[in-house]
Phi, psi and omega in degrees: 000012175058058176291119184203147171266112178239113182298117184288348177272319182262340185079003184280133172278115187264331181197148175232156184222135181287150173300152175296146173277161177299325179295321178294322178295314179300318180295323180293317178297316180298317180293321179295320179293317179297319179295323180300320183300330176269317186297325181295338179265356182288131181300152179304324182299322179288319177299318180298324179299319178296317180297317179295320178298319179299317179297316181297319181293321177300316181289320181297320186251032184301328181279359167265315184288314187296312181300332179294323176299315181297320181292317188278321183232005169090004181300135178298147191301318177300323178290327176296317178297321180296325178292321177298316179296317179300319178298318177298319180296325178294315177301318180295322181302314182284329173300322182279329194237346188300317183299315180293321181293333180259011180297145177304145182246121176280130183271141178278075183289159188283331185209164179297336180296339178274356176079195176258102188261129179232144169254123178248150186247110185244145180294153181271320183144221182282134178236152176251129174250127176245116193235155183264178188268346193286333172225077193302324180271313182303318181298323177291311185300320187286348173256319185281328181299310177292319187285324172293323178296328179284344180108002175280168171239161195228140165248140182243128166245103183266172179297148187290343182264004177231050185294327181285328175296320177296315183294320183290334178286326174297318177297320178304311185291326175295317179294331179286350177106008178291135181300150179304136178091345185285335173215118184227136175270134178233130172274069190276152173269169179298320178297322179290327176301315178300318180295321179296314181298325182277351180290131182295343178279350180258130191245001179180165180219134176244126181235136165241124182172209185280164175300318182297315178296320179298316180298318181295312183291321178298320179295317179296316180294318179297318178298326180273000181059044179247146176293142175220153168232145182230126171244107190247212187283176178204156175223066190302134174278139176241090188273127181241115178272161187303331185268007183294148172291106192297312184297314180296318181296318180297318179299318178293324180296315179297315178294311186299333179271330194249356178295149184058033180068018184079008184260063183224131181295335180253020175286161188278086190275333183238110177272115183245109193239132177299149187306320185294341183237359188302307185298318179294320178298311182301317180297312182290324179295315178300320179294322179293318178296324181295341179280348178294147181236116178273143179172200180300121182293347174275348181278128182298338181280346182283129178240354176233117184279158168291162172287172189292338181199163177294326177299317179296318179296317180296324179295317179296316179299321179294323178293320177300313181299320180291321177300317179295320179298335179264011171112356180286155174257125181246128177237119175281140189235142172086178179296152181300134179288158182298150173290331180276130177104163185274061184265152170236132178297128176308132187225137175250124178256128174233174180057040177266091188277180188288350176269352183271119181299335180298336179303334187249014179265166168253118175269115184261072182173187187281060180237127181246134171255128179247136181232137177267124179253138181294321181199187183296321178299318179293323178298318178295320179301313180294319180302322183273357180272070184203149175285347183266171178196056184265282181231189179172174181207157179229130180245127185196156174280346182253095185299323180296317177292324177301320178295320179297316178295317179302322180296340181267354179270125188271085178215173178281341183212136173220135179243147176253123179065030174198140173298163179309127189251147177242115180223160182294332186250023175236142180288157181226130176161170184219192181227175182053227186282004171273359174109194180211158185092168179228151173239157181074168189043204182291332180298314179292323180300325186263008179293325185236051172232157175272114178274087191266131175276128171239116187236117178264114184242132180227076177225162180285147176293152183287347178205000000 
């Protein structure tokens, strides 16, 4: 699968890595299964110690971990440091909370004849995580921290353009005290992924990625009768009501669309603005986007990162052209981006009507679609007119009304007066073509455990 570190700013290939051999994959599964047999019996206190150690190491060595993100996928350095910190916070969350979240639950049975019924939460075994490149550490942390805390063991197939980020995380967990085999990085091929999912020692697969990848992996897991969770694309609505604080809202809109170079499944891709404030919003939003500065992601003055690869940049440009061919109006904003690097000129798309297929796409880069809504009801209609259902936001001076509007938006997450947020103690996930299942907090922790009923009954037999 051509695992390689290619700097998206310089285009230079810095390192390449061979695909795993079939023998290496078999050895990894065997080691993960052997580690599980011991790890599942390890007390929560010991598991928590490993999670805390991982958090401490990430913070101690942040200037080792963060620059690697910038080198491999182009994230500006302050955002890279923030991702390292977020990953540390996730490990700490499970160190603090996993034992309580997995505590046995006594059921309120109707009568003594049903006995003393308890649900206990037990780990399943070896799991496969398939992760994307846009948040190389966070994506790993948000699956392995809960599942290792639950007593499972993990195999990782990371994106082919962040091989060193994957490898350094395996080293991190070993240094944190995780037993050998409990978390392993594999430079696996697609054929090997199928073999891993079908192996009887592997009990589930969690994927974050594209719709196409999700559909393929879900089909493989379903055929193998294995549990799966999918975190896929998004086209988050950024709903602006007439009473919103315009200046504050515009600043959040610029940030919400362009952080991580616009390469975020929960970035604010569709600005849906009530008619009374639309023109003023568009003017101020265009001015705010124009203040972004594209350049070397290691430069402190850079606020707009390159995309992860030239291929990704070319794909976004082609989508813009196709949207225009179907009737959209595209306006490029701000100073010209550098010729060097995988940059896309920030672009605002308007007049994207219901006959334009681009209306229903996810643009993974600095492209904003703006829609004029007649009123709040129309804004909700437009927000829900999408195949996705991941996140979204509503901006208004009336928080109570904002909550009412948010309740009508069909997604897994909605925020009022803030773009979709990613935190260690908030759940993450969506509906429809954004996938199924949840990650983080107790919901993510319990995705891959056996919810086993243990019922102690002490009554006489009926005959």
